[in-house]
N, C-alpha and C positions, 0 to 999 in steps of 0.2 A: 693378491698379485696385481701389480700395475699393468696397464696396457702394453707398455714397451717391453716389460719382462715376458709377457705372453707372446708378443710378436717375435722376440728373440728366440724363444723356444720353438715356436711354430711359424716360421716365415712363409709357410704355404697358405696360411689363413688369408682370406680376401682383405680383411682389415689391415693385415701386415703389409700386403702389397700396396694398398692404398696409402699407407703411411710412407712407404718408401717413395712413392710417386709424388706425394704432395708435400711432405715434410723432411724427407731424407735428403742427403747431399747430392749435388749434381755429379755426373760421372767424372768430370775434370777434377773436382775437388777430392773426390774419393780416390782418384789415382795419384794425385800429386801433393795434396795438402798433408803437412806433417801431422795434423790432428787425426788423420785417418791411417797413419802408419800401422797402428795396432790392428785395424781391420784388414789391411793388406797382409800382414803377417798371419793373422788368423785364417784368412782364405787359403794361403799357401799351406798352413798346418792342416786344414781340413782335407785338402786334396792329397797331400803326402800321407796322411794317416789312412785315408781310404785306400790308396795304392798299396800300402804296406799291411793292410788288413788289421789295423789297430782299433777295430770297432768294439773291442771288449772294454775299452775305457769308459768310465762314467762320463756323462755329459757335463760340461763346465758349470760351475756355480757362479752367479753374477753378484758382485758386491756393490755395484753402483749402477746408476742409469747410463753412465758413460760406457761401462762394460756391456750393458744390455744393447746399446746402440751399435757398438763395435761388432757384437755377435750377429746382430740382425743384418747389417750391411755387408758382413763378410760372406753371407750366403750367396747373393747374386755374383759377387766377385769370384767365389770358388767355382760357381757354375760356368762363368765365362772362361776361367782358367782351364777347366776340363775341355770346353769347346775349342779353345785355342790349341791345346795339345793334339786334338784330333786323332785319338786312339780309342777304338772300341773297348779294349780291355780296361782302360782307365775309366771310361764312362760307366761300364758295368760295375766296377768296384766302388765308384763314387755313389752310384745309385743304391748299392747294397749298404754302404756305410751310413748314408744319410737316412735311409729307411729304418735301419736298426737304431739309430740315434733317436728318431721320432718314436719308435716303439718303446724304448726304455723310458722316455719321458711320459708317454701316455699311460704306461703301467701305473704311474703314481698319481694320475689325475682322476677326478670324479667323472661319472658317466656323462655329465653335460659337456665337459671339455672334449671327451672322446667323441661324442656325437657331433660337435662343431667341426672337428677335424675330418670326420668321416663324410660329412656333407660336402666339405671342400673337394673330396675325391669322387663326388657324384655316386656314392654308394647308396642304393635304395634300401634302407633298413627301417625297421620298426622297433619300438621299445615296448616292454611289458610282456615278458614271455610267460611260459607255463609255470615258472617258479622264480624265486628271487635271484637265484644264481644265473640263470640263462635269460638275460634281459635284452639281448640284441638279436633280432631275427631278420632273415633274408629269405625271399622265395628261393626254392632250390635251384632254379635256373640262374638266378643272379649269384647265388653261392658258387655254383660250378664255374661260372665265368671269372670269379675272382679268387677262389681258394688256392693256397699254395700247392705246388706239385709235390706233395709229400703223402706218404702212406696214411698218416693219421687224419688227413683231410679228405680221404675218399668219402663219397656220399654214403656208402654202406656203413661207415663208422659213425654216422650221425643219426639222431632221432628226428623224424619228420613229423610235424604237427600241422595238419591241414595244408600241406605243401610248403611249409616253411621250416628252415633250419634255425634253431635258436642256440645262440652261443653265449658262453660266459664272457665277461669283460676282457679277460686276458686273451681268449681266442679271437675275439672281435678286434682287439688291438693288433694281434698277429695278422689278421686279414687286412687291416688298414696298412700295415707295413708292406705287405705283398703288393697291394694296389699302388702305393706310393712308389715302390721300387720300379714297377713296370712303367708307370707314367713318367717318372723322372728319367729313366733310361731312354724312353722314346723321345722325350723332349731334348735330351742331350744329343742324341743321334741326329735329330733334325737340325741342330745348331752347330754341328761339328765344323770347325774352321771359320765360323761366321762371328768374328769379334772385331771391334774397331782397331784401327792401326795404332792409335795411342795406347790402347790396352796392351798390345803386343810389345810396344816399346818399353813400357813400365815393367812388364812381367817377363821380359825376354829370357832372363837367366833361368827363372823357374820353369818356363815353357820348355827350354832346351833340356834341362836336367830331367824333368818329368818324362819327356819324350824318350830320352835315352834309357831311363830306367824301365819304362813301359815296354820298349822294344826288347830290352834284355830279358824281362820276365816272359814276354811272348816267345822269345827264342828258346827259352828253357823248355817250353811245351813241345817244341819241334825237334828236340834232340832225339836221336834214335832210341836210346835206352834199351838196346837189345843184346847186351853182352852175354846174357845167360842162355839165349836160345838161338837156333840157327835159322835165320830168316830165309835163306836160300832153299831150305828143305820144306818150306811151307807148301801145302797143296795149292793147286791153281786157283781154287775159289778164294782162299784167304789172300793169296798174292794179288788177285784181281781187285778185291775190295780195298786192300791197303794202297794199291797203286791209284785207284780212283780217289781215295781220301787225299793222297798226296797231291793229286791234280785238281783239288778243290771241287770234286764232284759230290753232289748231295746223295748220300747213301740211304737206301731204304731201311726201314726198321729191322727187317730180318737180317740184312747184311751187317748192321751195327751189332745186333744181338749175337750173331755168329762170331764176329771178331772178338768181342768182349769175352764171351765164354771160352773161346779157343785159347786166347792169350792167358786168361785166368787159370785155365787148366794146366798150362805149361809152367805156372808159377809166377807170372808177372803180376805186380801189384797195381793198384789203381792209378798211381802216378805214372807208371810206365805205359799203361793202356791209354791214359788221358792224352799223352803226347801225340798219339796217332790221330786223335780227333781234332787237333788244333788247326788243321788245314781245311776242314769241311766248312762250307759257306755259313752255316748257322751255328758255329762253335760258340758255346757258352760254358766257360770252365766250371761254374758252380752247378749248372743244370746237368752237364755231362758227368761230373763226378757223382752227383746223386744217382743218375741212371746206372752208372757203372757199379757203384756200391750196392744198389738194389739188385742188379742181376747177379753179382758175385756173392750175395748173401751177407755182406757186411752191413748193409742198411735195411735188411729184411730177413724174414725167417727162412727163405728158400735160396739155396745156392744152385743156380741153373747149370745144366750141362750143355755142351755144344750140340747143335742139331746135326743129324746124319745127312748123308748124301741125298737120300730120298726127299727129306724135308727141304734141303737147299734147292733141289731141282723144282719141287712144287712151288716154292716161292720165287723162282726165277733168279736166284743168286748163285747158281752153279753155271760157270761159263762153259757150256757144252763144247764150244769150238776149241777150247784150250785144254780139254781133258787129255791126259796122256795114258801110257800103258799101265802105270801104277793105278790110276783111277779105275781101270777095268777090273782090278783084283780086290778092291777094298770097298767098304760101304760107309766109311766115316772119315772125315778130315783128320782126326787124331790117328787113325790107323795109317793114313798116308804118311803123316809126319814120322811116326815110329819106323815105318818101313824105309823111308828115305834116310833116316839116321843110321839104320842098320846097314843099308847099302853103302853109306859113306864110310863107316868104320871098316868095311871090307873092300874098299876101293872099287866097288861096283858102280859103273857109270849110271847116272840118272838118265831118263829119256832125253835124247838130244845131246848128251855128253859123250866124250871119248874117254878111254881109260886114262889118258894123260890128264884130262880135265879132272877126273875123279881123284887122281893122285895129288894133283896140285891143290885141290880143295882141302884134302886131308892135311897136307903139309901146312897150308895157310892156317888151318884151325889149330894145329899143334904149335905153330910159331906164335899165334895169338895167345894161347894158353901159357907159353913160356914167358912172353912179355908180361903178362898179368902176374905171374909168379914172381918175377923180378921186382915188380912194384910192391910186393908184399900182399897181393890180393889172394884170397882163397879161391881156388879154382873149383867151384861147385857147379855142377850141371844139374838143374832141378829136374826131377823126374815128373812125368805127367801124373797129375792127381788121378786117383781112381774115379772112373766115370760110372754114374749110377745106372744109366740105362743100358740095356743089352746091346743096342745098336752100336753104341760108341765103342764097345769092347771087341767088336769083330775085327 
C-alpha cells in the first residue's frame, strides 16, 4: 500500500495531516478548481450519507492515485461542511459515520496499522497479552475512560490481568472507533459555524439543504406521538418531569428512569419515548435510544417496572406541592393513571375540574376516536402491561 492510499483511508494519521499541509492543494484551489470537483462531490456525499445513516456501506475502493487524493482532501472539506451547517444532530451523525468507516477499514488491517491509528488517538495501550488472541492491553482505568457505553463493555465482563484489560484485535478496533467518535464530535462542536466566507459561497446550496433536512429530522423527535395514551390523565409526577423536559431542564436519572418505564408500561415504543427526550440539554439520539432499550428490556435481559410513589419521593422526583386528592389514595403512578381513566369514562371530574370539564374531555376523546376511524385507523387503546412488583399493582 502506497503512502497516499494509507492517508486516504486514515486521514487522522499525523503523516496524512502533514501531507495535506505541505503537498495538498490550497483552499482556494480545492474550492474552485475543476480538478477538485470530484473531491467536493465526495465531501457532500460523505455528509449526506452520514445524515441518512448510510454507514452500512463498504468504504470506497481506490483505483488510482487521483482517486486516493480526492478521498483524502474530501475529508477536511466534509468536516468544514458539517461545521458550516451548525447543527448538533448532523455533527453527531457525521462523527458516528466516520468512526464506523474507520472501524471497518481497521478490521482488515494488521496489528501494526491498528497500533499506529490508536497512537494517533492518544490511547495508552500495550502489546503482547496473555495469549495470541488478546494482544492489546489497557490499564483498567484507561479502559473505563474509553470503553463504549454498552453492556458487553462493562468491566465485570472482562478479565483483569495485573490491573490490565486485554482485548482481541476486533474489540480494540471497536474501542478505537468509540474514541474517534467522541473526539471528532467534540472537535466538530468546537468549530460549529466557523468556516471561511468563500467556503460558504461555494457550498451554499448544500449547506441550505443539509440544514433543512437536519431540522426536519430534529422536528420528528419533537412530535407528540401520544395518540394511544391520554397525557392529561398522567399523575402529577410524570406531568412535572415531561414539562421540565419540554422546557429544556436537565432531568435527574431517577426522573428519566420513571418516565421511560411508565411510558413503556403503557405500550409506547422506543421511538415514541425518544421524542420526549429531544428537548433535554444533553440529548443524544443514539445514547438515549440505547438507554431506553436497556431499561425496557429490548437491549438487555431485564424489563424494568416503574418506581412507586415511595421511591419517587425518596429520590426527590415527586412534586409534593402538586399532589392532588387522587395521590392520597394510591401508592403508584400507574394506579393514578388507571383511576384517572376510570373517572374519565364515568364523567367524574378530576381534581380541579368541574362536571362540565369532565364531560367535555370525554366528548373530545370520542370525537378524536371518530376522526381516527374515518381515516381508516384502528382505534386500539393499549392496556397497561402487567407490573411485576407488588407496589405497582396497588
